[in-house]
N, C-alpha and C positions, 0 to 999 in steps of 0.2 A: 504493500500500500504506500502510495506517495504521501509524504507528510510535508505540508507547507502551510504558511499562514493564509494564503489565498483560499485554499481548500477549507480551512477552518472558518474563515470569514464567510464563505458561501454557506457553510453549514449553520453558522450562527444566525445569518440573515434568514435562512429557511425556518429555523427554530423560532425566531422572534415573530415571523409572519404567522406561524401556526398558533403561537400564544395569543397574538392580537386577534386572530379570526376565530379561535376556539376550535378550529378544524384539526383535531389531534388523532393520531392513529389509535386503533382499539388497544386497550390496556391488557397486558398479560398479567397473570397471577403472580404476586410477590411470594417469595419463599424464605423460610428461616431454616438454619441448620438445627437439627434435632439430635439429642444424644442417642448414640446407638445402644441397642439392648445389651446389658451386661458390662458396658464400658463407661457408664456415666460417672462423673466426679461430683463431689459435694458442691464445687464452685459453679457447676452448670445451673444450679438453682439460685445462685446469689444475685443480688441486685446489681445493676450496672455500676454503681459506685463502688461496691465491694470488689467486683471483677476488675475494675480499673486499678484499685489499690493493689490487687494481686499482680497485675501486669507491671505496674510501676515497681513492685518488689523484685521483678526480674524472673518471674516464674509463670507457668501455665497451669500449675496444680498446687494448691495449698490446702492444708487440712489441720484440724485440731490434733492435739497429742494422741488422744485415744482413737481418733479416726485413722491415723497412720498405723497404729497398732492393729486395728481391725483389718487393714489392708496388707498386713504382713511386713510392715516396715517400722523402723524406730527412729526417733529424732536423735541426731548426732549430739554428743556431749558438747556443751558450749554454744549450741545453735541458739540464735535469738529469734523470737517470734515477732511478727508484725500483727497489727490488730485490724479487725473488720468490725462493722457495726451490726448489731442484731436488735430488732425491735423488742421492746418489753410490752406485753399485752395483758389486758385484764378482761374478764367477761363482764359485760354490762347489759342491762335491759334497756333497749332503746325503742322509741315509738317510730313506726314506719307506716307510710300511707300506701294502700293498695292502689296501683295505677289504674286498674279496671273499675273497681267499685268506689274508690275514694274513701274507703273506710280505714280508720287507724287501728293498728294492732301493735302489741308489744312483742319484741323479738330479742333473743339473746345473741349478742355479737361480740367478737373480739375487737377491742379498741386499743390502739397504740397509745401508750402513755409516756413513752420515752425510749431511749436506746441504751444499750450496754456494749462495752468493748469485749470482743472475743479474740484470744490469742490463737494464731494459726502459724504453721511452719511451712516453708517452701519444700517442694519435692527434693530440690538440690541439697537441702540440709537434712535429708534422711538417708537411711541405708537399709538394705534387707531385700526382701522378695521383689523381683522386677514386676512392674505393672504392665498390663497389656498395652502395647503402643497403638494409639488410635490417631489416624490422620483425617482431618476434615477438609483438606485442600480440595479444590475442584479438579476434575480430570485433566483439564487444560488450564494453564495460567491465563489470566485475563490480559487483554491488550495493554501494553505499556508497563507491565510489571517490571520489565528489565531496566526501566529508567528510574524507578522509584528511589534507588540509592543516590542518584544525582541530586535529590532533594532532601537528603539526610535521613531517609527512612531506613532504619536498621533492621526492622523485622515486620513481616506481614503474617498475622495470625488468623487462622480460621477456627472458630470455636462455636459451640452451641450458645444460644441466647434464650432467655425465658421471659423477657419483659417487653417484647415488641421492638427493641432497639435493633437496628440492622448493622450498626458498626460505629466506630469512632476513631479519630486520629488523636494520639497522645504525643505531645512534644516535650514533656518534662521527663528527665531521667532516661533519655534515649527515645528517639522518635519511633513510634510503632503505629501501624494501622491494624486495627482489630475488626474482623468482619464476621457477622453472624448469619451471613447469607452468601450464596454464590451469584446473586444477581449483579451483573456487571455495572449497573447504574450506581450501586452503593460503592463499589470499588472506585469508580471514576470520581464520585463525590468526595471520598476520603482522600484520594490522590490530589484532588483540587485543593483541599485544605492544606495538604503538605506543601504544594507548590506555592499557594498564597502566602503561607507562613515564611517563605524564603525572602519575600520583599515587603511584606506588611505583617509584622508579628501579631499572631492571633491572641485574642483575649479569651479567658475561660468562660464556659457557658455557651448557651445558644444565642449568639449575637446575630440579629437578623441579617446585617450586611454580609457577614462572613458566610452564613448559611446560603444566602442567595448567590454569592459568587461561586461557591462550591457546587450548587445545584445547577446553575446555568452552564458551568464548565462541564458537569457530568452529562447534561442533556445534549450539549454540543458534541461531546465525544461520542455519545451514542449515535448521533446523526452522522458524524464523520465515519464511523465504523459500520454504518448500516444496521444498527441495532434498533429495532422498532418495538414499541410496547410499553416504554417507560415514560414517554412524553407527558402523558396524563398525570402520572404520579409526580413528575417534576413540577408541573404547573400547579397542582394542588399544594405541594410543599411550599413553593414560592408564595402562593396566594395566602397560605396560612400565616406567613411572616408579614403579610401586608394586611392582616386582620380581615381577610376574606373579601377584600375589595379588588376586583380585577384591574381597574384603572390604576389604583395605587400600586398593584403588583408590577404592572408594566413600567410605571415610573421608577419603582425600586430597582428594576432590572437595569434601566438606562443609567441610573445613578452609579451603579457598580460596574458598568460595561468596560471601563478602562482597565479595571483589575482583572476581569474575565479575559480580556484580550491579552493582557500581559501573561496570565497563566497559560493561555494557548501558545503564545510565542515561546515561552520557556520550555514547555513540554516538547514542542517540535524541535527546538534547538537541542535539547537533551537526546531526543530520538536520533537526530542526525549525527550527533557526536558519538552516540553508541554504535551506530551503523559504521562510521569511519573507524572506530576503535576495533571492531570485529574484523573489518576488512584489512586492517594494517598487519 
């Protein structure tokens, strides 16, 4: 495939025209990576925040002291734990309204009243019985994976997710892209964040401008690579950050267009450099 800025500009213009007209290709179903039978890890059910803490600690598997014992491994002497947060819940009687009848009734529910710290240890700080190796990587690497290192990405991790999150880019303590799906749109989105971070340092959290840059970059990359089916999701995502107002969404896109185009220029430059490096 020929990579150049003119091709990207054409794809971006087609994308903007589709967003403006609302004439978008039919959407495909989104997917999430699910744990395989018999190979699940406690962290597969953790919150996104706790999984992020685990990856920042430099591991893809962390468990409590007794959980490691149950898995046939023991924590090495002198190993230090890091901590995740677990909710403290109590049972309370609450009043709920039946949506069909409008009647009120009492119901017992678990209510979160706080959080507590739980110490966990990295797999790398344990020894003993080998664990079954499970790889969640896609059968074929996604487009542009080979240039990710040019933007400081040290690791790309595919792992199950349980809270609807499709992935995230972490830039502290080593840059990582974590993906809970094989959907190429999510890969392009997180790569967009990594590229954006190289010239405009990202802020923590879901900052609208940052998210729109990454999503327009992702949708453009899908268009460049002939991947159809994700444009509708991209538009809905961008519209969400414009408070559901299509006109404001289009204005928001044009406000960040310079950053999107810079991301496109940088990824094509990296692609060409990689091609020349392989040919040398």
